[in-house]
C-alpha positions as CSV (number, residue, x, y, z in Angstrom):
1,M,63.4,-24.8,33.1
2,D,64.3,-21.6,30.9
3,E,68.1,-22.2,31.7
4,G,68.6,-24.3,28.4
5,I,66.7,-22.1,26.0
6,S,69.0,-18.9,24.8
7,R,67.1,-15.6,25.1
8,L,66.4,-14.1,21.4
9,P,67.4,-10.7,21.3
10,E,64.0,-8.1,21.2
11,R,63.2,-6.4,17.7
12,Q,64.2,-2.9,17.4
13,L,62.4,-0.2,15.4
14,L,64.7,1.2,12.7
15,E,65.0,5.2,12.8
16,H,65.3,7.5,9.6
17,R,69.5,7.2,10.0
18,D,69.2,3.2,9.7
19,F,68.0,3.4,6.2
20,I,70.9,6.4,4.8
21,G,72.9,4.2,2.3
22,L,70.9,1.1,2.0
23,D,70.0,-0.6,-0.9
24,Y,65.8,-0.3,-0.8
25,P,64.3,-3.4,-3.4
26,A,64.7,-5.4,-0.3
27,L,62.4,-3.1,1.6
28,Y,59.3,-3.5,-1.1
29,M,57.8,-5.7,1.2
30,C,57.9,-4.0,4.6
31,K,54.5,-4.1,6.4
32,P,54.3,-3.6,10.3
33,K,53.4,-6.7,12.2
34,R,50.0,-6.9,13.9
35,G,51.6,-6.9,17.0
36,V,53.2,-3.5,16.6
37,K,51.3,-0.2,17.2
38,R,50.9,1.8,14.3
39,D,52.2,5.2,15.9
40,E,55.7,3.2,16.5
41,S,56.0,2.1,13.2
42,K,54.5,5.1,11.2
43,E,58.3,6.4,11.1
44,T,60.0,3.3,10.6
45,Y,58.0,2.7,7.2
46,K,57.8,6.2,5.8
47,L,61.1,6.4,4.3
48,P,60.5,3.1,2.1
49,H,57.0,4.0,1.5
50,R,58.2,7.5,0.0
51,L,61.0,5.7,-2.1
52,I,58.7,3.1,-3.4
53,E,56.1,6.0,-4.5
54,K,59.0,7.8,-6.2
55,K,60.2,4.8,-7.9
56,R,56.4,4.1,-8.9
57,R,56.2,7.6,-10.3
58,D,59.5,7.4,-12.1
59,R,58.3,4.4,-14.0
60,I,55.0,5.9,-15.1
61,N,56.8,9.1,-15.9
62,E,59.5,7.0,-18.2
63,C,56.4,5.3,-19.9
64,I,54.8,8.3,-20.7
65,A,57.7,9.5,-21.9
66,Q,58.4,6.6,-24.2
67,L,54.7,6.8,-25.7
68,K,55.7,10.3,-26.4
69,D,58.6,9.4,-28.7
70,L,56.4,6.9,-30.3
71,L,53.5,9.2,-31.5
72,P,53.6,10.3,-35.1
73,E,54.5,13.8,-35.7
74,H,51.7,14.9,-37.0
75,L,49.9,14.0,-33.7
76,K,52.1,16.3,-31.5
77,L,52.0,19.2,-33.9
78,T,48.2,19.2,-33.0
79,T,48.9,20.7,-29.8
80,L,50.4,23.8,-28.7
81,G,53.8,23.7,-26.9
82,H,54.4,21.3,-24.4
83,L,52.5,17.9,-24.0
84,E,51.2,17.6,-20.8
85,K,51.1,13.5,-19.4
86,A,47.5,13.9,-19.8
87,V,47.5,14.7,-23.5
88,V,50.0,12.1,-24.4
89,L,47.9,9.7,-23.4
90,E,44.8,11.0,-25.0
91,L,46.6,11.2,-28.3
92,T,48.1,7.6,-27.6
93,L,44.6,6.1,-27.2
94,K,43.5,8.2,-30.4
95,H,46.3,6.8,-32.3
96,L,45.9,3.3,-31.1
97,K,42.3,3.5,-32.0
98,A,43.1,4.8,-35.7
99,L,45.7,1.8,-36.0
100,T,43.0,-0.7,-34.8
101,A,40.5,0.4,-37.2
102,L,43.3,0.0,-40.1
103,T,43.9,-2.8,-39.2
104,E,40.4,-4.3,-39.0
105,Q,39.8,-2.8,-42.7
106,Q,42.9,-4.3,-44.0
107,H,41.5,-7.9,-42.2
108,Q,38.3,-7.5,-43.9
109,K,39.7,-6.8,-47.5
110,I,42.0,-9.8,-47.0
111,I,38.7,-11.7,-46.3
112,A,36.9,-10.5,-49.1
113,L,39.9,-11.1,-51.3
114,Q,39.9,-14.5,-50.2
115,N,36.1,-15.1,-50.6
116,G,36.8,-13.7,-54.3
117,K,39.4,-16.1,-55.5
118,R,37.3,-19.2,-54.3
119,G,34.3,-17.8,-55.8
120,L,36.2,-18.1,-59.1
């Protein structure tokens, strides 16, 4: 009865050496199957997870560096020495709040001028 059905090869777990030299974006969606025990799959997914985390940290660091470059010089000079990541984020928030307040003031002035012209 099974003679007409060809046998599928059994799945094999990949080892650390199997990942060397591979392009990792295709591995972003790696998740263990329900039937595979966690201990068996732990080593299989450890390396891609590390690479995914490294890429995530690199993206965060790159964005913080760009924010640092966008900050006005007078804000950068308010701190002594090296700007830590948390300080860059705090200064960015401070600057954005100041810009938002300034934009709101200008918007209110425009509305007041428009209302003044209509009254004349």
